[in-house]
N, C-alpha and C positions, 0 to 999 in steps of 0.2 A: 332428904333423899327420896323417901317414899312418895312424897307429894310431887317431886320432880319426875319420878318414874311414872306416876299416874298421869301427869300432864303430857308426857311424851306419848304414852299409850293412847290417851284421849285424842291427841292431835293425829296420830297415825290412824286411829279408827275413823276419825272424821274424814281424813284424806281418802281412805279406801272407800268409805261410804259415798263420798261425793263422786269419785271416779267410776264407781260401779253401783248405781242405785239399786237397793234391795239385794245386793251381792248376787244378782241373777246370773251374771256371766261367770263369776267365781264358782257358784254352786253347780252350774252346768258343766264346767270344766272338771271340777273335782269329782262329781258324780260319774261322769263318763270315763275318766281315767281310772277311777277306783273300780268301776265295774269291769273294765278291760283287765286291769291288774289282777283282780280276784279270779277272773276266768282263766287267765294265763297261769296263775299259780296252781290252781287245781288241776288244769290239764297237764302241766309239767310234772306234778306229783303222780299223775296217772300214766306218765310216759308217752304222751301224745306226740305225734310227729309235727313237723313245722307247718304242714298244710292245715292240720286241725287247729294249731295255735293261731294261725292267721284267720281262719274261718271263725273261731271262737271270739277273737278280738273284734272282728268286723261285726259279728252278730251282737255282741255286747254294746258296741257303739250305737248300732241301729236301735236296739231295744231301749236304750236310755234316751237318746235325743228325739225319738219319734213321738214320745208321749208328752203332751202339752197341757193336759187338764190341770185345773187348780186344786181341786179337792183330792185328797189321798185315796178315798174310796173309789172315785171314778178312775183314777190312775191304775189302781189295782185291777179293776175290771178290764180296762183296755189292755194292760200287760198280759192278763190271763187269756184274753181273746187273741192277742198278738202271737202267742206261741204256736197254736195250731195253724194260724195263717202262715207263719214262717216255715213250719215243717212241711205244709202242703206246697209252698212255693219252692223250697229247695228240692223237694222230691220231683216236682214237675220240671225243674231246671235240669236235674240229673237225667231224667227220662228223655226230655226233649232236646238236650244238648247235641246229640248226634243226629237229630232229625232236622235238617237245615231249614226247610220251608215251613214245616209245622211249628218248629220252635220259634221262628221269626214271627209268624202270624200270632202265636200265643203271646209272645212278648209285647206286641203292639196292643193286643186286647187287654193284657194286664196293665199296661201303661194307661190306657183309656179308663179302665175301671178305677185305678188308683187315683187319678186326677178327679174323676167324676165323684169319687167318694168324699171329696172335700165339702160337698153340699150338705153332708150329714154331720158337720161340725168337727170338733177336735178328735173325736173317736174315729170317725170315718177317714179323716186326714191321716191319723196315726196308722191305722190298719192298712190303708193304701200304701203308705210309705214303707211299712215293714214288708208288705208283699213284694213291692218293686225292688227294694234294696237287697232282700235276701235272695231273690232270683238273680240279681246282679252278682251277689256273692258266689252263687253256684257257678256262674260263668268264670268269675275271677280265679277261683281255686280249681277249676276244671273238675267239678263234681261228676262222679259216675254212680251208676246204680249199685255197684258192689261196695262203694264207700259210704253209702247212705247211713247205715246204722251208727257208726262213730260220728259222722257229720251231724246227724240229728241230735245225738247225745251232746255234742259240743254246743250246738245252738240252744238246747234246753238248759244246759249249764249257764250259758251266757245270759239267758232270760232270768234265771234264778239269781245270778250275781247282780244283775241290774236291779232286781227287787230288793236284795239285801242293802245295796247302796241307797236306793231311793227311799225305803221305808225305815231303815234301821240306822245307817251310818250318816247319811247326808239328807235327812228329811227336810222338806220345805213346805210347811203348811201355809195356807193363805194368810192366817193371822201373823205368822212369823215374817212372811215376805212383806206384809203391810207395815209391820213394826220397823223393819230394816229400811223400807222406803221412806218412812217418816224421819228416820235418822238421816237418811241421805238428803231429804228436803231441808232439814235443819242445817246440815253441813254446806249444802249449796247456797242456802240463804246467807250463811256467814261468809262464804267466798264472794258472793255478790256485794255484800256490804264492804268487804275489803277492797274490791275493785272500785267501788264508789268512793272510798277513801283515797285511793290512788288518783281518781279523777279530780278530786278536790285539790290535790297537791301538784298535779301535772302542769308542766310548763307548756308554752305554745308548741314546741317541737315534739312533745310527748303526748299531746292531747289526742291525736288520732289513735295511737296505740292504747291509751287508757280508755277511750270510748269504745274501742273494739272489745276490750276485756269486759266492760260493763255490758255491752251488747251480747257477748257470748255467755256471760253469767246469767243474764236475764233469760236467754233461750234455754239454758240448761235447767234453770229453776222451773220454767214452764214445762219442760219435758218431764221432770220428776213429778210435778203436779198432775200431769196427764197419766203417768204410770200409777200414781196413787188412786186416781179416779177409776182406773180399770180394775183395781184390787179391792175397792171398798165393799162391794156387794158380798164377796166371799170372805173378806177378812175382818168384818165387824159383826158383833153379835146381833144387831137388829138394825132396821132401816133408819130409825131416828139417830142412832149413834153414827151411822155412815154419813147421814146428811150433816151432822154437826162437824165431823172431821172435814167433809167437803167444804163447808162454809168457812172454816178457819183456815184451811189451806188456801182457798181463793182469796180471803182477806189478806193473808200474808203476802201472797204473790202480787196482788194489786198494789199494796202499800210499798213493797220493795221496788216495783217498777216505777211507781210515781216518785219515790224518793230519788231515784236516779235522774229522772227528768228535772226535778227541782234543783238538784245539785248542779246539773249541767247548765240550767238557767242562771244559777247564782254565779257561774263563771263567765257568762257571756253578756253581751250588751243588751240582748233582747231575749224574750222567752223562747226556750228551745222548742223546735218542732218535734212532735212525737215520732214522726217518720224517721228522724235521725237515729232513733234507738232501734229501728227495725230493718233498716236497709243496709245490708252488708256493704262495706266499703264507702258508705256515705261519709263525707268529710265532717269533722267536728265544726261547730259554729265558731266564729271568730272570738278568740279569747285573748286576754292579756297575760301578764305574768301570774304565777300562782298567787292565790289570795294573800293579801298582806297579813302579816302575823299580828293583827290587832286582837283585842280581847274577844270579840264576837267570833272571829275565825278560829282562834285557838279553842274556844268553847265548842264550836261546831265540830272540829276535828276530834276533840276529847269525847264528845257525845256519840260520834260515829263509832269510835272505838268501844265505848260503853255499850252501844247497841249490838255490836258484833259479839261482845262477851255475853250479853243477855240472850242472844240467839243461840249461842253454843250451849247455854245451860237450859234452854227450853226443852222440856221432855226428858231431861237427864235425871230428874229427881233432886237436884241440888237446890238448896235454899240457904237463907241466912240474912242477917241484918244488912251486910254490905250489898248483897244482890237486891234486896228490897229498896235500899236507898237509891241505887242506880235506876231501878224501874220507876220509882216515884218521881225522880228528877226528870226522866224522859217523858213520862206521861203528863207531867205538868205543862209541857209545851202545848198541849191541846187547849189550855186556857190562855186567853190573850194576855193577861197580866203577867204571865211568867216568861214571856219572850224577852230575850236580851236586846238592848238597843243595837240596831243594825239596819242596813238597807232592806227594802221590802223583799227582794229576792232571797236574801240570806235568812230573813225571818220565815219565809215560806219553807226553806229547807229545815229549819228547826221544827216547824209544824209537821213536816213530813216525817221527821224522826219520831215525834210524838205519836203519829198515827201508826208508824211501823212498830213502835213499842207496844201500842195497844193490840195490834194484830198478834204480836209474839205472846202477850199475856193471854189472849184468847186461845192461841194454839196450845199453850201450856195447860190451861184449864181443860181443854178438850182431850188432851193426851194423858195428863196426870191426875185429873179430877180436881176437887176443891183444894184451895191453897190456904196457907196461914195468912190471915188478914190483919194480924195485930199491928204490923208496921205500916199500914196503908195511910196515905195522905188523903185529903178530900178528893183530889183529882183522880187518884187510883181507885178510891171507892166508887166514884162516879163511873169510871170505865168498867169496873166489875158489874155494877148494876145494869149498865147498858148490855154487857155481854150476857148476863143472866137472863135479861128480858128477851134478847135475840134467841138464846138457846130454847127458852120456853115456847117461842113462836114457831120453831122449826117443826115441820110435820112431813110425813112421807107423801108421795103421789105416784100414780101409775103412769108409765110411759105409753103413748099410743103405739099401736102396732104399725110397722112400716110395710108398705106395699112391696111385694117381691116380684122380680121378673120371672118369667117362665120360658120353657122351651129352649131354643138355641140362644135366646137373649140372656139366659141365666149364665153368669160368669163361669161357673164350674163346668157346665155343659160345653160352652164355647171353648174353654181352655182344654177340656178333654179331647175334643175333636181336633183342635190345633196341634196339641202335643202328639196325638196319634199319627197325624199326617207328617209332622216333623220327624218323629221317630222312624217312620217308614222310610223317609228320605235318608235319615242317618244310617239305618241298617244297610240300605243299598250302597250308599257312598262308603260306609265303614268297611263293608266286605271288599270293596275295590281296593281300599288302602291296606287292609289286613284281614285275612280270614280267621285269625286267632283272637284279635283284640278289637273287633269292630264295635263292641259294646261301649267303649269309651265315648264314641260319638253319640250314642243313644243316651248315655248318662248325662252328658253335657246338655243335650237338647231338653231332657227332662228337667234338669236343674234350672235352666234359664227361664222356664215357665213358672217356677215356684215363686209365689208372692209378687207376681207382675201382672199388669192388667192392660198394657198397651204395647204396640209395636216398638215404640221408642224405649220403654223400660226394658224390654227384652234385648234390644240392641245394646243398650248401655251395660246391662248385666253380662251379656255375652262378651263384650269388649273387656270388662273387668276380669272375667274368668280367664280369658285368653292371656291377658297381661300377667295375672298371678301365676298361671301355668308355665309361661315362658321362664319367669324368674325361679319358679319352683323346680323346674327341670335342672337349672344350673346348680341349685342347692342340693338336689337329689344326687347329681353326679358327684359333687364334693363329698357329701355324707356317705354315699355308697363306697367311695374310694377309701375313706377313713375307717369305716366300720369293717369292711371286708366280710369275712364269714363268722364274725363274733355275734352269735345269735342273740344273746341276752343284752349285749350292748345296743344292738339294733332295736330290740323291743323297748329298751329304756328310752332311746331317742324317739321311737314311735309314740310312746306315751307322752313325752314332752311336747312333741309336735301336735298331738291331738288336743292336749290341754290348750296350747296356744291357739289352735284352730277355733275351738269353742269360745275362748275368751275374747278373741278379736272379731268373731263373726258379726255381732251387731254393729261394730264400728266400721269395718272395712271388708267388703266382699273380695277385693283384690288380695288382701293379706290372707284371708281365709283360704282362697284358692292356692296361694303360695305354699302355705303349710300343708294342705292336702296333697299337693303334687310332690313336695319334698318327702312326705310320709310314704307315698306310694313308691318312690324310688327305693326306700328302705325295705318295703314289703317285697318288691321284686327281687331285691338282694336275698332276702330270706327264702324266697321260693326258687332261688337259683335260676331266675329268668331275667336277671338284670343285664342290660347292655345299653350303650349309648343309643343304638337304633330304637330300642323299646321306648326310651324317654322322649326321643324326637317324634316317634310315632304318636306318643301321648299328646304332644302339641298339635300335630296334624289332625288327630281325631277330635281334639277339643275345638279347633277352629272349624272343622267340618260340622260338628254338632251345633255350635253356636250359629253358624250360617244356616243350617237346616231349620233351626228354631225361628230365626228371623224371617226366613222365606215363608214358613208355615203361618207365622203370625201376620205377615203382610198380605198373604193371598187367600187364606182360609178364614172366613168370618172375621175380618180384620177390625181392630179397634184402634183407629188412628190416635196418635198422641194428642192432636188438636181436639178431636172429638171428646176424648176422655177428660182432658183438662177443662174443656168448656162445660161438660156435664158437672164436674166437681166444682167449677167456678160458680155455676148456677146454684148448686147446693149451698155453697158458702154464702152467697148473696141472699138466698131464701132464709137461711138461719140467721144472718145478720139482721134482716128485716124483722124477723120474728122477735129476736131479743130486743131490738131497739123499740119496736112498737109496744111490746109487753112492759118493758122498763119505763118508758115514757107514760104509758097508760097508768101504771101504778104510782109513778111520781105525780101524776095529775089527779090522783084521788080515786083511781079505778080499783077493781078487786085485785087481791093478791094472786100471783101466778108462780109457777115453778121456774123462777128466773135463773137460778144457778144451774139447773139442769139444762135449760135452753142455752145458757152461755157455754157450758161444756160441750154440748152438741155442736155449737159453732166452732169451738176449739178443735174438736175431732175432725170436722169437715175441713177446716183449714189445714190440719196436719196431713190429711189425705191429699189435698191439693198440692201441698208443698212436696210431698213424695212423688206425685205424678208429674211435676214440672222438672224433676231432675234431668230427664233427657234434654230439656230445653236449656237448662242452666249448666250442664256439664261442660268442663273446660275444653273438651274436644269438639263441642258443637261449632260447626263452621259459621252459623248464622249469628254473628255477634250482636247485632241490633235486637234480634229476637230474644237472645239470652238476657240482655239488659232490661228489655220490656218485661219479661217474665219475672225477673227479680224485683223490679219496681212494683209490679202489680201485687205480688205476694207481700212485699213490705207494706204497701198501702193497706192491704186487707188485714195484716197483723196489727197495724195502727188502728183500723176500724174496730177490730176485735177487742183490743185493749180498752178503748173508750166504751164500747158496748158492754164489756164485762164489768167495768167500773160503774156504769149506770145501773146495771142489774144489781150489783152488790149494794149500791147506795139506796136503790128502791126498796130492797129488803130490810133496810134499817128504819123505814118510815114508822112502823108501829111502835118502835122502842127508843129511837134516838131523839133527844129533846131539841137538837139544833137543826133538824131536818123536818120540813113540813111540806105537805102536798100543795102543788100550785096548778090549778085547773088550766091556766093559760099555756102550759107546756105542750099539751096535746096538739093544739093548733099550730104552735110555733115549730114543733118538730115534725109536723106532717110532711113538710117539703123534703126532709131527709129521707123519710121512709119511702115517699113516692120516687125519689131519685134512685134509691136502692132497687126498687121494683122495676124502674125504667131500664137500668143497666142490666138487670137479670133478664128482662124481656129481650133486650138487644143481643145478649150473649146467646139466648136460645134461638133467636131468629134475627139474622143480620139485616133483614128487610123491615124490621119493626120501625115505626115512624116516630115514636115518642122521643122527646128531648129532655135532657137534664135541666132542671130549673136552677137559676141563680138569683140572688137578690140580697136584701139587707141581712145583717147578722141576726142570729136568733135572739140575742139580748135586746136588740132594737125592736124586734117583732113583739117581744113581751111588754115593751113599753116601760121597762123598769130601769132604774139607774144602777147598772151593774159595774160602775166604774171603781168604786171602793167599797165593796160589800164586806160584811163580816165574814171572816174565814169559816168555812164549814157550813154556811147557810146554803140553801138551794140556789140563791142568786149568784153564788160563786162557783162551787164545785160542779154542780149539775150543768149550769150554763157553759162552763169552760169545756166540759167533756162533750156536750151537745154541739158546741160550735166547732170543736176540733173534729168530731165525727162528721159533721156536715162538710167541712173543708176537705177531709180525706175522701169522702164519697164523691164529691165533685171532681177531685183530682183523679179518680178512677176513670172518669169519662174519656179523657184524652187518650191514654194508652189503649183503651178498649174500643176506640173509634165511635163513641156515642156522641151525637151532636148536641150542642148547647142551645138552649132557648135564649132568646133575647131577654135580658133582665128587664123587669118591670120598672117603669119610671116611678 
């Protein structure tokens, strides 16, 4: 019974870890709700009225969510600086509230300074956010000079409550966050293996659904790997340890993605196209009935289940003879003589399982330290020796400083000017709608500019906020009617809605806006200002604020979506060329380079591009052809990034891996691919560029080697396969981007 209970708890823990990597959303929700609840409890004991309760709750929420630094010491400094900023802001709000024009001008200046402060990093962003939101708080509760002493006391209490939750009750250190992210990576890796197992068993009618699950699982695993990358510097004791974890995470990600491709190939008549795994909605290749239940297929299914069990125990500290036996069997597939009799494509899948098991072993050593080696087989001992040699070769390196823009070209300066203009328009329009609650339009205008960088992004964010607000008004009407004047019931629902708001914020901006608006309906009820007209006015002010934000973004120092996506596309292509050239150079016998760092820079650039193309791929986009083109280009770039990332990981194995040797011929053969990437980048930067994409013989034929039936794992197989697929994907980019093709050489 105890073992069953532990199993259920472990499955529940893994499910939560996979759905919320690092428990970042859960931590944010609990910390914010806890700070508000503590503030309300103390204020209630002191006999504060409802206005102070609402002000304290809002101040606690702001003091908690505004601070984003990773280190606890930096968080404490920012929180300490934030309190005087909040007190000054609420005081000015109370003083200027009755002075119409002076107050409006100061509000616009405050908004400009708050946005401009983002250039000073997380601390500048937090202090600007606190200053703006607390000034808004003073308008919301109708602060007056006579009420300042108790109001300032409530705000000070809110900051103290936030500190108690942040540092004592729900602390989140970089080391702890990284540990939880590693657990999430393990859980998502196990989920991906489960999806791959379903892919193996799927019938023709189920294939598209199974492939979509593998595609989603691969993307979620990559997302977690990127989150771990962002935490490594602060969450590990030294740089060498950070690079070791980075390497093992990259190995596991690549091995899992490659295993999915091999399983897909084993189900189809021809080798699966890598693009199929990256293009949303792409149909699965033609397949027959599920694999026949012969001995090889049954073994493959059993070993996928064993791999999933091995993944779930990696990093958990569990060990034992049974686990060692499973690990040894899977690692044995890396030796040719251990492969079961089966078609070549199925044998490739067994090899892929062996490589995935090796990556899990490396991940376990990196996370748990040295392991018991008493049950090792020769194949396992060889894998350990390779991993130990790779670990010894890992060293730190410095990243080059990036050139930064200045003046009005600096994003923070441009955004500050834009939001100041948009807020001015929102104040004027908001006053025409309501002289009492005009600030809702300003708040919306401010919010749609946060974490956006182009007119299209602002338009999509404004649309989502308006949609969430409309549905939130309906929910607010229902909740206000149910709660009536039951103060503490209303506050309980407010806490529940705030938790939901923070928990879903990274997933859906529309849902977050829905919960915010429903919560506001309850707050208006508590302040005895609730009415249907007030909530409808909220919708009107939200629409006005979003419209003002879009107008300001479109007319004042505009950054068109096309321009931004082209800039980011150029960055992705530059990073792709750097990774490819450096990896091929090392595979050709050149000097070692910081390949994994370059590969992660490529991944980050691609993530930025993917986010920037959301306005082009959004379902409401009227330009259907453009939407399909944007999706296709991003999918092709993800395919290129996968092959480049794999080449980089393979190149770093050269000093230690016995089955991989440098081949000087690669540099010349892959030169065409690098030139084509640079040609496409030049065309993106200048549509009048005259260069053309080169086509011609395959890279294998350029090497003059017989790559038809190479030994698996040799450079003539794995490296050539990835180079050829990368070359094909780069050439495929030319057509949707309008880059002309050169006539193939005879």
